[in-house]
Biopython code that builds the backbone (N, CA, C, O; Angstrom):
import numpy as np
from Bio.PDB.StructureBuilder import StructureBuilder

atoms = [
    (1, "MET", "N", (-66.604, -98.747, 50.507)),
    (1, "MET", "CA", (-66.293, -99.285, 51.617)),
    (1, "MET", "C", (-64.864, -100.170, 51.511)),
    (1, "MET", "O", (-64.556, -100.811, 50.506)),
    (2, "THR", "N", (-64.141, -100.095, 52.594)),
    (2, "THR", "CA", (-62.820, -100.835, 52.679)),
    (2, "THR", "C", (-63.274, -102.311, 52.818)),
    (2, "THR", "O", (-64.394, -102.669, 53.183)),
    (3, "LYS", "N", (-62.338, -103.038, 52.506)),
    (3, "LYS", "CA", (-62.248, -104.573, 52.437)),
    (3, "LYS", "C", (-62.832, -104.877, 54.400)),
    (3, "LYS", "O", (-63.577, -105.763, 54.818)),
    (4, "ARG", "N", (-62.125, -103.751, 55.197)),
    (4, "ARG", "CA", (-62.174, -104.287, 56.641)),
    (4, "ARG", "C", (-63.766, -103.824, 57.036)),
    (4, "ARG", "O", (-64.378, -104.389, 57.942)),
    (5, "GLN", "N", (-64.167, -103.064, 56.483)),
    (5, "GLN", "CA", (-65.860, -102.751, 56.557)),
    (5, "GLN", "C", (-66.488, -103.876, 56.188)),
    (5, "GLN", "O", (-67.200, -104.508, 56.969)),
    (6, "VAL", "N", (-66.290, -104.199, 55.044)),
    (6, "VAL", "CA", (-67.334, -105.106, 54.507)),
    (6, "VAL", "C", (-66.947, -106.550, 55.342)),
    (6, "VAL", "O", (-67.952, -107.132, 55.749)),
    (7, "ARG", "N", (-65.963, -107.055, 55.584)),
    (7, "ARG", "CA", (-65.839, -107.856, 56.558)),
    (7, "ARG", "C", (-66.441, -107.919, 57.902)),
    (7, "ARG", "O", (-67.180, -108.774, 58.390)),
    (8, "ALA", "N", (-65.954, -106.799, 58.407)),
    (8, "ALA", "CA", (-66.761, -106.302, 59.918)),
    (8, "ALA", "C", (-68.480, -106.577, 59.784)),
    (8, "ALA", "O", (-69.125, -107.217, 60.615)),
    (9, "ILE", "N", (-69.034, -105.959, 58.580)),
    (9, "ILE", "CA", (-70.309, -106.033, 58.227)),
    (9, "ILE", "C", (-70.729, -107.802, 58.169)),
    (9, "ILE", "O", (-71.630, -108.298, 58.845)),
    (10, "ALA", "N", (-70.098, -108.347, 57.479)),
    (10, "ALA", "CA", (-70.385, -109.381, 56.714)),
    (10, "ALA", "C", (-70.456, -110.614, 58.142)),
    (10, "ALA", "O", (-71.102, -111.662, 58.124)),
    (11, "GLU", "N", (-69.642, -110.129, 59.230)),
    (11, "GLU", "CA", (-69.314, -111.053, 60.400)),
    (11, "GLU", "C", (-70.587, -110.568, 61.477)),
    (11, "GLU", "O", (-71.086, -111.316, 62.317)),
    (12, "VAL", "N", (-70.924, -109.337, 61.272)),
    (12, "VAL", "CA", (-72.295, -108.995, 62.248)),
    (12, "VAL", "C", (-73.654, -109.878, 61.646)),
    (12, "VAL", "O", (-74.513, -110.471, 62.300)),
    (13, "LEU", "N", (-73.528, -109.750, 60.276)),
    (13, "LEU", "CA", (-74.921, -110.222, 59.831)),
    (13, "LEU", "C", (-74.647, -111.784, 59.694)),
    (13, "LEU", "O", (-75.329, -112.384, 58.864)),
    (14, "GLY", "N", (-73.711, -112.493, 60.433)),
    (14, "GLY", "CA", (-73.636, -113.939, 60.249)),
    (14, "GLY", "C", (-73.212, -114.713, 59.089)),
    (14, "GLY", "O", (-73.650, -115.860, 58.997)),
    (15, "ALA", "N", (-72.413, -114.260, 58.172)),
    (15, "ALA", "CA", (-71.970, -114.698, 57.325)),
    (15, "ALA", "C", (-71.050, -115.727, 57.634)),
    (15, "ALA", "O", (-70.504, -115.657, 58.735)),
    (16, "PRO", "N", (-70.706, -116.881, 56.714)),
    (16, "PRO", "CA", (-69.709, -117.876, 57.209)),
    (16, "PRO", "C", (-68.657, -117.557, 57.316)),
    (16, "PRO", "O", (-68.365, -116.859, 56.345)),
    (17, "ALA", "N", (-67.600, -117.701, 58.191)),
    (17, "ALA", "CA", (-66.339, -117.297, 58.425)),
    (17, "ALA", "C", (-65.680, -117.677, 57.138)),
    (17, "ALA", "O", (-64.823, -116.896, 56.725)),
    (18, "ALA", "N", (-65.956, -118.819, 56.392)),
    (18, "ALA", "CA", (-64.945, -119.073, 55.145)),
    (18, "ALA", "C", (-65.334, -118.059, 54.155)),
    (18, "ALA", "O", (-64.534, -117.952, 53.225)),
    (19, "LEU", "N", (-66.439, -117.228, 54.117)),
    (19, "LEU", "CA", (-66.835, -116.407, 53.149)),
    (19, "LEU", "C", (-66.253, -115.140, 53.392)),
    (19, "LEU", "O", (-65.742, -114.410, 52.543)),
    (20, "VAL", "N", (-66.359, -114.934, 54.551)),
    (20, "VAL", "CA", (-65.832, -113.599, 55.273)),
    (20, "VAL", "C", (-64.241, -113.270, 55.108)),
    (20, "VAL", "O", (-63.796, -112.141, 54.904)),
    (21, "HIS", "N", (-63.632, -114.204, 55.207)),
    (21, "HIS", "CA", (-62.045, -114.177, 55.261)),
    (21, "HIS", "C", (-61.474, -115.169, 54.174)),
    (21, "HIS", "O", (-60.386, -115.702, 54.397)),
    (22, "LYS", "N", (-62.271, -115.486, 52.816)),
    (22, "LYS", "CA", (-62.019, -116.033, 51.764)),
    (22, "LYS", "C", (-60.868, -114.822, 50.958)),
    (22, "LYS", "O", (-60.982, -113.596, 50.951)),
    (23, "THR", "N", (-59.933, -115.553, 50.415)),
    (23, "THR", "CA", (-58.926, -114.891, 49.578)),
    (23, "THR", "C", (-59.430, -113.935, 48.258)),
    (23, "THR", "O", (-59.822, -114.493, 47.232)),
    (24, "PRO", "N", (-59.389, -112.464, 48.366)),
    (24, "PRO", "CA", (-60.061, -112.316, 46.888)),
    (24, "PRO", "C", (-59.148, -112.360, 45.987)),
    (24, "PRO", "O", (-57.956, -112.170, 46.227)),
    (25, "THR", "N", (-59.594, -112.600, 44.930)),
    (25, "THR", "CA", (-59.000, -112.747, 43.642)),
    (25, "THR", "C", (-59.877, -111.923, 42.374)),
    (25, "THR", "O", (-61.091, -111.722, 42.407)),
    (26, "ALA", "N", (-59.132, -111.588, 41.484)),
    (26, "ALA", "CA", (-59.826, -110.999, 40.508)),
    (26, "ALA", "C", (-59.316, -111.621, 39.195)),
    (26, "ALA", "O", (-58.358, -111.199, 38.547)),
    (27, "ASP", "N", (-60.038, -112.618, 38.910)),
    (27, "ASP", "CA", (-59.388, -113.421, 37.920)),
    (27, "ASP", "C", (-59.838, -113.217, 36.596)),
    (27, "ASP", "O", (-59.605, -114.041, 35.711)),
    (28, "LEU", "N", (-60.592, -111.966, 36.367)),
    (28, "LEU", "CA", (-61.135, -111.544, 35.117)),
    (28, "LEU", "C", (-60.037, -110.324, 34.579)),
    (28, "LEU", "O", (-59.941, -109.889, 33.431)),
    (29, "GLU", "N", (-59.251, -109.926, 35.783)),
    (29, "GLU", "CA", (-58.164, -109.097, 35.377)),
    (29, "GLU", "C", (-56.902, -109.810, 35.165)),
    (29, "GLU", "O", (-55.940, -109.218, 34.675)),
    (30, "SER", "N", (-56.841, -111.078, 35.513)),
    (30, "SER", "CA", (-55.532, -111.445, 35.507)),
    (30, "SER", "C", (-55.488, -112.751, 34.496)),
    (30, "SER", "O", (-56.459, -113.454, 34.219)),
    (31, "LEU", "N", (-54.029, -112.929, 33.969)),
    (31, "LEU", "CA", (-54.021, -114.170, 33.298)),
    (31, "LEU", "C", (-53.386, -115.417, 34.132)),
    (31, "LEU", "O", (-52.706, -116.317, 33.640)),
    (32, "VAL", "N", (-53.673, -115.309, 35.200)),
    (32, "VAL", "CA", (-53.089, -116.170, 36.294)),
    (32, "VAL", "C", (-54.496, -116.277, 37.336)),
    (32, "VAL", "O", (-54.675, -115.592, 38.343)),
    (33, "PRO", "N", (-55.386, -117.290, 36.811)),
    (33, "PRO", "CA", (-56.610, -117.402, 37.612)),
    (33, "PRO", "C", (-56.449, -117.924, 39.016)),
    (33, "PRO", "O", (-55.716, -118.870, 39.303)),
    (34, "GLY", "N", (-57.219, -117.211, 39.915)),
    (34, "GLY", "CA", (-56.699, -117.502, 41.063)),
    (34, "GLY", "C", (-55.828, -117.006, 42.174)),
    (34, "GLY", "O", (-55.780, -117.227, 43.384)),
    (35, "ARG", "N", (-55.010, -116.091, 41.155)),
    (35, "ARG", "CA", (-53.806, -115.070, 42.041)),
    (35, "ARG", "C", (-54.568, -114.268, 43.047)),
    (35, "ARG", "O", (-55.665, -113.848, 42.680)),
    (36, "PRO", "N", (-54.224, -114.032, 44.073)),
    (36, "PRO", "CA", (-54.710, -113.317, 45.146)),
    (36, "PRO", "C", (-54.415, -111.945, 44.423)),
    (36, "PRO", "O", (-53.540, -111.752, 43.578)),
    (37, "ASP", "N", (-55.462, -110.887, 45.001)),
    (37, "ASP", "CA", (-55.504, -109.750, 44.529)),
    (37, "ASP", "C", (-54.341, -109.142, 45.241)),
    (37, "ASP", "O", (-53.629, -108.406, 44.556)),
    (38, "GLU", "N", (-53.997, -109.332, 46.595)),
    (38, "GLU", "CA", (-53.028, -108.655, 47.227)),
    (38, "GLU", "C", (-52.067, -109.253, 46.669)),
    (38, "GLU", "O", (-51.199, -108.385, 46.759)),
    (39, "GLU", "N", (-51.499, -110.282, 46.054)),
    (39, "GLU", "CA", (-50.277, -110.555, 45.177)),
    (39, "GLU", "C", (-50.110, -109.439, 43.840)),
    (39, "GLU", "O", (-49.121, -108.756, 43.573)),
    (40, "ALA", "N", (-51.303, -109.502, 43.181)),
    (40, "ALA", "CA", (-51.325, -108.871, 41.841)),
    (40, "ALA", "C", (-51.049, -107.292, 42.243)),
    (40, "ALA", "O", (-50.240, -106.649, 41.573)),
    (41, "LEU", "N", (-51.605, -106.804, 43.134)),
    (41, "LEU", "CA", (-51.555, -105.366, 43.664)),
    (41, "LEU", "C", (-50.151, -105.262, 44.172)),
    (41, "LEU", "O", (-49.586, -104.255, 43.745)),
    (42, "GLY", "N", (-49.601, -105.829, 44.767)),
    (42, "GLY", "CA", (-48.313, -105.416, 45.630)),
    (42, "GLY", "C", (-48.702, -105.089, 46.888)),
    (42, "GLY", "O", (-47.757, -104.751, 47.601)),
    (43, "VAL", "N", (-49.904, -105.073, 47.470)),
    (43, "VAL", "CA", (-49.999, -104.383, 48.759)),
    (43, "VAL", "C", (-50.985, -105.022, 49.056)),
    (43, "VAL", "O", (-51.801, -105.346, 48.194)),
    (44, "GLY", "N", (-51.156, -105.414, 50.627)),
    (44, "GLY", "CA", (-52.238, -106.091, 51.623)),
    (44, "GLY", "C", (-53.240, -105.115, 51.713)),
    (44, "GLY", "O", (-53.163, -103.896, 51.567)),
    (45, "TYR", "N", (-54.521, -106.088, 52.067)),
    (45, "TYR", "CA", (-55.693, -105.229, 52.175)),
    (45, "TYR", "C", (-55.427, -104.488, 53.497)),
    (45, "TYR", "O", (-55.811, -103.321, 53.587)),
    (46, "ASP", "N", (-54.935, -104.951, 54.305)),
    (46, "ASP", "CA", (-54.973, -104.291, 55.711)),
    (46, "ASP", "C", (-54.238, -102.740, 55.597)),
    (46, "ASP", "O", (-54.553, -101.699, 56.175)),
    (47, "ALA", "N", (-53.144, -103.007, 54.629)),
    (47, "ALA", "CA", (-52.286, -101.755, 54.398)),
    (47, "ALA", "C", (-53.251, -100.738, 53.368)),
    (47, "ALA", "O", (-53.371, -99.514, 53.421)),
    (48, "LEU", "N", (-53.771, -101.542, 52.593)),
    (48, "LEU", "CA", (-54.851, -100.621, 51.471)),
    (48, "LEU", "C", (-55.844, -99.814, 52.203)),
    (48, "LEU", "O", (-56.153, -98.646, 51.965)),
    (49, "ASP", "N", (-56.380, -100.717, 53.278)),
    (49, "ASP", "CA", (-57.485, -99.892, 54.271)),
    (49, "ASP", "C", (-56.833, -99.109, 54.881)),
    (49, "ASP", "O", (-57.166, -97.932, 54.737)),
    (50, "ASP", "N", (-55.689, -99.401, 55.774)),
    (50, "ASP", "CA", (-54.966, -98.166, 56.254)),
    (50, "ASP", "C", (-54.983, -96.758, 55.665)),
    (50, "ASP", "O", (-55.267, -95.679, 56.184)),
    (51, "PHE", "N", (-54.503, -97.162, 54.131)),
    (51, "PHE", "CA", (-54.264, -95.822, 53.202)),
    (51, "PHE", "C", (-55.737, -95.277, 52.950)),
    (51, "PHE", "O", (-55.856, -94.063, 53.121)),
    (52, "LEU", "N", (-56.599, -95.804, 52.664)),
    (52, "LEU", "CA", (-58.081, -95.234, 52.400)),
    (52, "LEU", "C", (-58.529, -94.597, 53.534)),
    (52, "LEU", "O", (-59.086, -93.517, 53.339)),
    (53, "GLU", "N", (-58.420, -95.031, 54.806)),
    (53, "GLU", "CA", (-58.641, -94.334, 56.003)),
    (53, "GLU", "C", (-57.879, -93.455, 56.450)),
    (53, "GLU", "O", (-58.262, -92.896, 57.478)),
    (54, "GLU", "N", (-56.866, -93.127, 55.992)),
    (54, "GLU", "CA", (-55.733, -92.107, 56.198)),
    (54, "GLU", "C", (-55.408, -92.579, 57.264)),
    (54, "GLU", "O", (-55.736, -91.861, 58.208)),
    (55, "ARG", "N", (-54.717, -93.810, 57.626)),
    (55, "ARG", "CA", (-53.711, -93.988, 59.060)),
    (55, "ARG", "C", (-52.896, -94.039, 58.366)),
    (55, "ARG", "O", (-53.085, -94.105, 57.151)),
    (56, "PRO", "N", (-51.530, -94.022, 59.008)),
    (56, "PRO", "CA", (-50.115, -94.304, 58.683)),
    (56, "PRO", "C", (-49.692, -95.566, 57.988)),
    (56, "PRO", "O", (-49.770, -96.724, 58.399)),
    (57, "VAL", "N", (-49.217, -95.095, 56.824)),
    (57, "VAL", "CA", (-48.828, -96.447, 56.069)),
    (57, "VAL", "C", (-47.236, -96.272, 55.803)),
    (57, "VAL", "O", (-46.725, -95.198, 56.120)),
    (58, "SER", "N", (-46.495, -97.223, 55.270)),
    (58, "SER", "CA", (-45.065, -97.198, 54.880)),
    (58, "SER", "C", (-45.002, -96.586, 53.753)),
    (58, "SER", "O", (-45.886, -96.715, 52.906)),
    (59, "GLU", "N", (-43.922, -95.816, 53.584)),
    (59, "GLU", "CA", (-43.616, -95.212, 52.174)),
    (59, "GLU", "C", (-43.852, -95.852, 50.853)),
    (59, "GLU", "O", (-44.277, -95.301, 49.837)),
    (60, "GLU", "N", (-43.410, -97.483, 51.065)),
    (60, "GLU", "CA", (-43.537, -98.144, 50.035)),
    (60, "GLU", "C", (-45.072, -98.703, 49.902)),
    (60, "GLU", "O", (-45.367, -99.490, 49.003)),
    (61, "VAL", "N", (-45.930, -98.285, 50.767)),
    (61, "VAL", "CA", (-47.236, -98.693, 50.211)),
    (61, "VAL", "C", (-47.889, -97.535, 49.545)),
    (61, "VAL", "O", (-48.594, -97.609, 48.539)),
    (62, "PHE", "N", (-47.531, -96.269, 50.321)),
    (62, "PHE", "CA", (-47.880, -95.057, 49.685)),
    (62, "PHE", "C", (-47.553, -94.969, 48.163)),
    (62, "PHE", "O", (-48.389, -94.539, 47.368)),
    (63, "ARG", "N", (-46.101, -95.461, 47.714)),
    (63, "ARG", "CA", (-45.962, -95.085, 46.326)),
    (63, "ARG", "C", (-46.702, -96.412, 45.730)),
    (63, "ARG", "O", (-47.349, -96.165, 44.712)),
    (64, "THR", "N", (-46.727, -97.465, 46.064)),
    (64, "THR", "CA", (-47.408, -98.513, 45.264)),
    (64, "THR", "C", (-49.035, -98.069, 45.144)),
    (64, "THR", "O", (-49.490, -97.969, 44.004)),
    (65, "VAL", "N", (-49.725, -97.859, 46.041)),
    (65, "VAL", "CA", (-51.090, -97.349, 45.829)),
    (65, "VAL", "C", (-51.209, -96.135, 44.869)),
    (65, "VAL", "O", (-52.099, -96.033, 44.024)),
    (66, "LEU", "N", (-50.190, -95.193, 45.090)),
    (66, "LEU", "CA", (-50.293, -93.812, 44.397)),
    (66, "LEU", "C", (-49.982, -94.293, 42.796)),
    (66, "LEU", "O", (-50.752, -93.902, 41.919)),
    (67, "GLY", "N", (-48.939, -95.069, 42.483)),
    (67, "GLY", "CA", (-48.767, -95.736, 41.251)),
    (67, "GLY", "C", (-49.752, -96.347, 40.721)),
    (67, "GLY", "O", (-50.231, -96.019, 39.636)),
    (68, "HIS", "N", (-50.152, -97.281, 41.413)),
    (68, "HIS", "CA", (-51.584, -97.624, 40.549)),
    (68, "HIS", "C", (-52.869, -96.524, 40.161)),
    (68, "HIS", "O", (-53.539, -96.498, 39.129)),
    (69, "TYR", "N", (-52.937, -95.829, 41.102)),
    (69, "TYR", "CA", (-53.901, -94.950, 41.020)),
    (69, "TYR", "C", (-53.434, -94.114, 39.626)),
    (69, "TYR", "O", (-54.125, -94.192, 38.610)),
    (70, "ARG", "N", (-52.558, -93.543, 39.659)),
    (70, "ARG", "CA", (-51.910, -92.904, 38.449)),
    (70, "ARG", "C", (-52.224, -93.714, 37.055)),
    (70, "ARG", "O", (-52.787, -93.240, 36.068)),
    (71, "ARG", "N", (-51.788, -94.879, 37.195)),
    (71, "ARG", "CA", (-51.686, -95.800, 35.886)),
    (71, "ARG", "C", (-53.169, -95.788, 35.480)),
    (71, "ARG", "O", (-53.508, -95.643, 34.306)),
    (72, "THR", "N", (-53.949, -95.929, 36.385)),
    (72, "THR", "CA", (-55.294, -96.348, 36.008)),
    (72, "THR", "C", (-56.115, -94.834, 35.772)),
    (72, "THR", "O", (-57.343, -94.920, 35.772)),
    (73, "GLU", "N", (-55.634, -93.729, 35.610)),
    (73, "GLU", "CA", (-56.274, -92.361, 35.940)),
    (73, "GLU", "C", (-57.322, -92.352, 34.741)),
    (73, "GLU", "O", (-58.444, -91.855, 34.840)),
    (74, "HIS", "N", (-56.781, -93.005, 33.516)),
    (74, "HIS", "CA", (-57.728, -92.941, 32.145)),
    (74, "HIS", "C", (-59.287, -93.800, 32.458)),
    (74, "HIS", "O", (-60.378, -93.527, 31.957)),
    (75, "LYS", "N", (-59.077, -94.521, 33.106)),
    (75, "LYS", "CA", (-60.578, -95.393, 33.524)),
    (75, "LYS", "C", (-61.606, -94.465, 34.338)),
    (75, "LYS", "O", (-62.801, -94.757, 34.276)),
    (76, "ARG", "N", (-61.130, -93.191, 35.215)),
    (76, "ARG", "CA", (-61.690, -92.276, 35.468)),
    (76, "ARG", "C", (-62.135, -91.357, 34.780)),
    (76, "ARG", "O", (-62.881, -90.566, 35.358)),
    (77, "ARG", "N", (-61.956, -91.223, 33.898)),
    (77, "ARG", "CA", (-62.329, -89.984, 32.649)),
    (77, "ARG", "C", (-63.657, -90.412, 31.745)),
    (77, "ARG", "O", (-63.843, -91.488, 31.177)),
    (78, "LEU", "N", (-64.381, -89.435, 31.778)),
    (78, "LEU", "CA", (-65.388, -89.754, 30.777)),
    (78, "LEU", "C", (-65.171, -89.899, 29.381)),
    (78, "LEU", "O", (-64.362, -89.179, 28.796)),
    (79, "PRO", "N", (-65.924, -90.895, 28.724)),
    (79, "PRO", "CA", (-65.678, -91.527, 27.402)),
    (79, "PRO", "C", (-65.987, -90.221, 26.540)),
    (79, "PRO", "O", (-67.002, -89.529, 26.622)),
    (80, "VAL", "N", (-64.628, -89.987, 25.490)),
    (80, "VAL", "CA", (-64.880, -89.056, 24.398)),
    (80, "VAL", "C", (-66.203, -89.529, 23.551)),
    (80, "VAL", "O", (-66.594, -90.665, 23.283)),
    (81, "THR", "N", (-66.769, -88.192, 23.215)),
    (81, "THR", "CA", (-68.241, -88.340, 22.695)),
    (81, "THR", "C", (-68.230, -87.439, 21.383)),
    (81, "THR", "O", (-67.630, -86.371, 21.506)),
    (82, "PRO", "N", (-68.827, -87.722, 20.097)),
    (82, "PRO", "CA", (-68.935, -86.861, 18.835)),
    (82, "PRO", "C", (-69.761, -85.495, 19.391)),
    (82, "PRO", "O", (-70.840, -85.520, 19.984)),
    (83, "SER", "N", (-69.105, -84.498, 19.103)),
    (83, "SER", "CA", (-69.957, -83.108, 19.347)),
    (83, "SER", "C", (-71.185, -82.928, 18.787)),
    (83, "SER", "O", (-71.805, -81.882, 18.981)),
]
sb = StructureBuilder()
sb.init_structure("model")
sb.init_model(0)
sb.init_chain("A")
sb.init_seg("    ")
for serial, (resi, resn, name, xyz) in enumerate(atoms, 1):
    if name == "N":
        sb.init_residue(resn, " ", resi, " ")
    sb.init_atom(name, np.array(xyz, "f"), 0.0, 1.0, " ", f" {name:<3s}", serial, name[0])
structure = sb.get_structure()
């Protein structure tokens, strides 16, 4: 699900606005605790959601998202196991 979809569902379910619109952080993946995901990724969630929903995005957003995808390709492979 996209961030946009999660927020829409949370609002419909009556989640507190402070929680729905809280700035996401990935503290475990960063040496800078509290750093917003959007800052670490170099692209905002609205633009990322547009990309995932196949809406038009700028060339810069496209290159940034594709670059992250390519750099993390190894995480989508099955681990090597003994024969």
